[in-house]
C-alpha positions in Angstrom: 91.9 131.8 49.2 94.8 133.4 50.9 92.9 133.4 54.2 92.0 129.7 54.1 93.1 127.7 57.1 95.1 124.5 56.7 92.1 122.5 57.6 90.0 124.2 54.9 92.7 123.5 52.3 92.9 119.9 53.3 89.2 119.4 53.1 89.1 121.2 49.8 91.9 119.0 48.5 90.3 115.8 49.8 86.8 116.4 48.5 88.3 118.0 45.3 90.2 114.8 44.6 87.0 112.8 45.1 85.0 115.1 42.9 87.8 115.1 40.3 87.7 111.3 40.2 84.0 111.3 39.6 84.4 114.1 37.0 87.1 112.3 35.1 85.1 109.0 35.1 82.0 110.8 34.0 83.9 112.6 31.3 85.3 109.4 29.8 82.0 107.6 30.1 80.1 110.4 28.4 82.7 110.7 25.7 82.5 107.0 25.1 78.7 107.1 25.0 78.8 110.0 22.6 81.3 108.1 20.4 79.1 105.0 20.5 76.1 107.0 19.6 77.9 108.5 16.7 79.1 105.1 15.5 75.6 103.6 15.9 74.1 106.5 13.9 76.7 106.1 11.2 76.1 102.3 11.2 72.4 103.0 10.7 73.1 105.3 7.8 75.3 102.6 6.2 72.6 100.0 6.8 70.1 102.3 5.0 72.6 102.6 2.2 72.9 98.9 1.9 69.1 98.6 1.8 68.9 101.3 -0.9 71.7 99.6 -2.9 69.8 96.3 -2.7 66.7 98.1 -3.8 68.7 99.6 -6.7 69.8 96.2 -7.8 66.2 95.0 -7.6 65.0 98.0 -9.6 67.6 97.4 -12.3 66.4 93.8 -12.5 62.8 95.1 -12.9 63.9 97.5 -15.6 65.7 94.7 -17.4 62.7 92.4 -16.9 60.3 94.9 -18.5 62.7 95.1 -21.5 62.6 91.3 -21.7 58.8 91.2 -21.6 58.6 93.8 -24.3 60.9 91.6 -26.5 58.9 88.5 -25.7 55.4 90.1 -26.2 56.6 92.0 -29.3 54.6 95.2 -28.3 54.9 98.3 -26.1 52.5 97.2 -23.4 55.2 97.1 -20.7 56.6 100.5 -21.6 54.8 102.4 -18.8 56.1 99.8 -16.3 59.5 100.2 -17.8 59.3 104.0 -17.4 58.4 103.5 -13.7 61.3 101.1 -13.2 63.6 103.5 -14.9 62.6 106.4 -12.7 63.0 104.2 -9.6 66.5 103.3 -10.7 67.4 107.0 -11.0 65.9 107.9 -7.7 67.6 105.1 -5.8 70.9 105.9 -7.5 70.6 109.6 -6.3 69.6 108.5 -2.8 72.7 106.1 -2.5 74.9 108.9 -3.9 73.9 111.2 -1.0 75.1 108.5 1.5 78.4 107.8 -0.3 81.4 108.7 1.9 84.4 107.7 -0.3 85.6 108.5 -3.8 85.5 104.9 -4.7 81.8 104.6 -3.9 81.1 107.7 -5.9 82.9 106.3 -8.9 80.9 103.1 -8.7 77.7 105.1 -8.7 78.9 107.1 -11.7 79.4 103.7 -13.5 75.9 102.6 -12.5 74.4 105.9 -13.8 76.2 105.7 -17.1 75.3 102.0 -17.5 71.7 102.8 -16.7 71.6 105.7 -19.3 73.3 103.4 -21.9 70.8 100.6 -21.1 67.8 103.1 -21.5 69.3 104.4 -24.7 69.7 100.9 -26.1 66.2 100.0 -25.2 64.5 103.1 -26.5 66.6 103.8 -29.5 67.4 100.3 -30.7 65.4 97.4 -29.1 61.9 99.0 -28.9 61.9 100.2 -32.6 63.3 96.8 -33.7 60.6 94.9 -31.7 57.8 97.0 -33.1 59.1 96.5 -36.7 59.6 92.7 -36.1 63.4 92.7 -36.8 64.3 89.7 -34.7 68.0 89.6 -35.6 68.5 93.2 -34.6 66.6 92.7 -31.4 68.8 89.8 -30.5 72.0 91.7 -31.1 70.9 94.8 -29.1 69.6 92.6 -26.3 73.1 91.2 -25.9 74.5 94.8 -25.6 71.8 95.6 -23.0 72.6 92.5 -21.0 76.2 93.6 -20.8 75.1 96.9 -19.2 72.8 95.1 -16.8 75.8 92.9 -15.8 78.0 95.9 -15.2 75.3 97.5 -13.1 74.9 94.3 -11.0 78.6 94.1 -10.5 78.9 97.7 -9.4 75.9 97.3 -7.1 77.4 94.1 -5.6 80.7 95.9 -5.0 78.9 98.8 -3.4 76.8 96.5 -1.1 80.0 94.6 -0.1 81.8 97.8 0.7 78.8 99.1 2.7 78.5 95.8 4.6 82.3 95.8 5.4 81.9 99.4 6.7 79.1 98.3 8.9 81.1 95.4 10.3 84.0 97.8 10.9 81.8 100.2 12.9 80.3 97.3 14.8 83.8 96.2 15.8 84.6 99.8 16.8 81.4 100.0 18.9 82.2 96.7 20.6 85.7 98.0 21.4 84.2 101.2 22.8 81.8 99.2 24.9 84.6 97.1 26.3 86.7 100.2 27.0 83.8 101.9 28.7 83.1 98.8 30.7 86.8 98.7 31.8 86.7 102.4 32.8 83.4 101.8 34.7 84.8 98.8 36.5 88.0 100.7 37.3 85.9 103.6 38.7 83.6 101.3 40.6 86.7 99.8 42.3 88.7 103.0 42.5 86.0 105.3 43.8 85.5 103.4 47.1 89.3 103.3 47.5 89.6 107.0 46.9 86.6 107.6 49.3 88.2 105.4 52.0 91.5 107.2 51.5 89.8 110.6 51.7 88.0 109.4 54.9 91.2 108.1 56.4 93.0 111.4 55.5 90.2 113.4 57.1 90.2 111.2 60.2 94.0 111.4 60.6 94.4 115.1 59.9 91.2 116.5 61.4 89.1 114.1 63.5 92.0 112.7 65.4 93.5 116.1 66.4 90.0 117.3 67.4 89.6 114.1 69.5 93.0 114.8 71.2 92.1 118.4 71.9 88.7 117.2 73.4 90.5 114.7 75.6 93.0 117.2 76.7 90.3 119.8 77.5 88.4 117.1 79.4 91.5 116.2 81.5 92.1 119.9 82.2 88.5 120.4 83.2 88.9 117.4 85.6 91.8 119.3 87.3 94.8 117.6 85.6 97.1 120.5 85.1 100.0 118.2 84.0 98.1 117.2 80.8 99.5 118.1 77.4 98.4 117.5 73.9 100.9 115.9 71.4 100.0 117.4 68.0 103.1 118.2 65.9 101.4 119.3 62.8 102.2 122.8 61.5 98.5 123.6 61.0 96.0 125.4 63.2 95.5 122.2 65.2 99.2 122.1 66.1 99.1 125.8 66.9 96.0 125.3 69.1 97.7 122.3 70.8 100.8 124.4 71.5 98.7 127.2 72.9 96.8 124.7 75.0 100.0 123.3 76.4 101.3 126.9 77.1 98.0 127.6 78.9 98.2 124.5 81.0 101.8 125.2 81.9 100.8 128.8 82.9 97.9 127.4 84.9 100.1 124.9 86.6 102.7 127.6 87.4 100.1 129.9 88.7 98.6 127.2 90.8 102.0 126.3 92.2 102.6 130.0 92.9 99.2 130.2 94.5 99.8 127.2 96.7 103.2 128.5 97.6 101.8 131.9 98.4 99.1 130.4 100.5 101.7 128.3 102.3 103.9 131.2 102.9 100.9 133.3 103.9 100.0 130.7 106.5 103.5 130.5 107.8 103.6 134.3 107.8 100.4 134.6 109.8 101.6 132.0 112.2 105.0 133.6 112.6 103.6 137.1 112.9 101.4 135.9 115.8 104.2 134.1 117.8 107.4 135.9 116.7 107.4 138.4 119.5 106.4 135.7 122.0 109.3 133.5 120.8 111.8 136.4 120.4 111.4 137.6 124.0 112.3 134.2 125.6 115.0 133.8 123.1 116.4 137.2 124.0 116.3 136.3 127.7 118.0 132.9 127.1 120.7 134.5 124.9 121.3 137.3 127.5 121.7 134.9 130.4 123.8 132.6 128.4 126.3 135.3 127.6 126.4 136.5 131.3 127.0 132.9 132.5 129.8 132.4 129.9 131.7 135.2 131.5 131.9 133.5 134.9 131.9 129.8 133.8 134.8 127.4 133.7 136.0 126.0 130.4 133.8 123.0 130.4 130.7 124.9 131.3 131.6 127.7 128.8 131.7 125.2 126.0 128.2 123.9 126.8 126.9 127.5 127.1 128.4 128.3 123.7 126.4 125.5 122.3 123.2 126.9 123.9 124.1 130.3 122.5 124.6 129.0 119.0 121.3 127.1 119.0 119.5 130.2 120.4 121.0 132.3 117.6 119.8 129.6 115.2 116.3 129.9 116.6 116.4 133.7 116.2 117.5 133.2 112.6 114.5 130.9 112.0 112.2 133.5 113.5 113.7 136.2 111.4 113.2 134.1 108.3 109.6 133.5 109.2 109.2 137.3 109.7 110.7 137.9 106.3 108.0 135.6 104.8 105.2 137.5 106.6 106.3 141.1 105.9 104.7 142.4 102.7 106.8 144.5 100.4 105.6 147.7 98.7 105.8 148.3 95.0 109.4 148.4 93.7 110.1 152.0 92.8 113.8 152.6 93.4 116.3 151.9 90.6 118.8 149.2 91.6 122.1 148.4 89.9 122.3 144.6 90.0 126.0 144.5 89.0 126.7 146.8 92.0 124.8 144.5 94.4 126.6 141.5 93.0 130.0 143.2 93.5 129.0 144.2 97.0 128.0 140.5 97.8 131.3 139.2 96.4 133.2 141.8 98.5 131.4 140.8 101.7 132.0 137.1 101.2 135.7 137.7 100.5 136.0 139.9 103.6 134.3 137.4 105.8 136.6 134.6 104.6 133.5 132.7 103.4 135.0 132.0 99.9 137.4 129.4 101.3 139.4 129.0 98.1 136.4 129.3 95.8 136.9 131.4 92.6 134.2 134.0 92.3 133.7 136.1 89.1 131.0 138.7 88.3 130.3 139.9 84.7 127.9 142.1 82.8 125.4 144.6 84.1 121.7 145.5 84.4 119.3 147.6 86.4 115.8 147.0 87.8 113.3 148.7 90.1 113.1 147.3 93.6 114.2 147.3 97.2 118.1 147.2 97.3 118.4 145.6 100.8 115.9 142.8 99.9 117.5 142.1 96.5 121.0 142.1 98.2 119.6 139.5 100.6 118.5 137.3 97.6 121.8 137.7 95.8 123.8 137.0 99.0 121.8 133.8 99.5 122.2 132.6 95.9 125.9 133.3 95.8 126.6 131.9 99.2 124.8 128.7 98.4 126.8 128.4 95.1 130.1 129.0 97.0 129.2 126.3 99.6 128.2 123.9 96.7 131.4 124.5 94.7 133.7 123.9 97.7 137.4 124.6 97.9 139.0 124.9 94.5 135.6 125.3 92.8 134.3 128.2 90.7 131.3 130.4 90.9 130.3 132.5 87.9 127.8 135.4 88.2 126.4 136.8 84.9 124.3 140.0 85.0 122.5 140.8 81.8 119.4 142.3 80.3 117.4 141.3 77.2 114.4 143.4 76.2 112.4 144.1 79.4 113.9 141.3 81.5 117.0 141.6 83.7 118.7 138.3 84.7 121.3 137.3 87.3 122.7 133.8 86.6 124.7 132.1 89.4 126.5 129.0 88.2 128.8 126.7 90.3 131.0 123.7 89.6 129.5 121.7 92.5 127.7 118.4 92.4 124.6 119.9 90.9 120.9 119.3 91.8 119.5 115.9 92.4 116.3 115.3 90.3 114.4 114.1 93.4 115.0 117.5 95.1 114.4 119.7 92.0 110.8 120.4 92.8 111.2 121.0 96.5 114.1 123.5 96.5 111.9 126.5 97.2 109.7 124.9 99.8 110.0 126.4 103.3 112.2 124.3 105.7 113.5 122.0 103.0 117.3 121.8 102.8 119.9 119.4 101.6 122.6 120.9 103.9 123.5 119.4 107.2 122.9 122.8 108.7 120.6 125.7 107.8 116.9 126.5 108.3 115.6 125.7 104.8 114.1 129.1 104.5 116.8 130.9 102.4 115.5 129.9 98.9 111.9 130.2 100.0 112.4 133.7 101.3 114.4 134.6 98.2 111.7 133.3 95.9 109.1 135.3 97.9 111.2 138.5 97.5 111.7 137.8 93.8 107.9 137.4 93.2 107.2 140.6 95.2 109.4 142.3 92.6 107.3 140.6 89.7 110.2 138.3 89.1 111.1 134.6 89.7 114.0 132.3 90.6 114.6 129.2 88.5 117.0 126.3 89.2 118.5 124.1 86.6 121.7 122.2 85.7 124.7 124.4 84.6 126.0 123.7 81.1 129.4 122.6 82.4 128.0 120.7 85.4 126.9 121.9 88.7 123.9 124.0 89.5 122.5 127.2 87.8 120.2 129.6 89.6 118.7 132.3 87.5 117.0 135.4 89.0 114.7 137.2 86.5 113.4 140.7 87.2 111.8 143.4 85.1 114.3 145.9 83.8 114.4 149.5 84.9 112.8 151.4 81.9 114.8 154.5 82.9 118.1 152.6 82.7 118.9 153.6 86.3 118.8 157.3 85.6 
């Protein structure tokens, strides 16, 4: 049970609820049927008791009738019939007694037995001898006493029959009530069971079928090449976990594809630049050399034009150098590099070259990594210089160097205007720039160097406004020792 998934628990709960509803309904129905069966059985027994009580009343009348015939005929010819009626009365009394279920009924049967015994005693001991001896007056007197006993027996028998019939009616009423209650429960179940079934179905569709459909649709979009697809499942169960893993996977695929496209683009530029760099550098060197020679002998107006030619030639050489940086492969980073030391060196160089121009620059923290010091200095110089240019006079640039686990970070934040959303995705493209001057290769080269060190550069908005560029590199496991 402890290893059950969330889906398994939901299915168990849903179907368990449905089965429980059927079980409860079946229990109440069976209990009602059992109670109805018991009531009908008891009613049948009471009906048998009524029949026996009526037979008892008839047998008493027969017994009395045989006494009357004996008196009328004046002989003992009906005595055998009387004996049979007497036995029948006793048998029926005993049978009714077995079915009596209240003290009052038992007391009435006791009265019937005593009256029957008295009636038999009067007949055998008083009436029969008087009849055989012809004593009419005595027979008449004893016959009156016998009639009183018969009347008592008839009254008790009538009371017993009325009581049994009332009991039968009470049980019939109870059975009818049970039937109505059972019908209500059955109707309630017939209405409630489909509702519960529909609710269970909706619950399963919403909690299982719908997430599965979303996962299927997301997988289909991913298979069709849409790496920007994502699955919106917020549930805390395994479907939510699977959706989050799917989204993480698509994000990783997208980033890897972007890196691959960028790498292919840089590789193409590198192959092109490697093929023509020397051919371009040689004419540029000649142009630069002749320009400088001509400046020495030119007048002021011509010297100004030649200086423009020199600046543009140097710009072309810078572009070629940037292209060569993209094309030059780096070896595995093996040398420990103190990132705080590199940042301090970059800050010092910018201050010495008067490049800060009234911008406040602060460096904090420390971390080490494995890499190529000169290449990493180039990356940090480019990031810090861009931040200084963005911040402008009176602005601030904050450089935070830190390490967390196996990742070293250098965060460069400025108080400049920030990054426009439309340029966010193009910052690291070769030849893309938002500056009025520059080659557009600085961030592209920096990203290529960072990836060669198994790291990356990310751009985002700074918490206090401005831009934030974060360089992430693997830490030096030796701690720089």
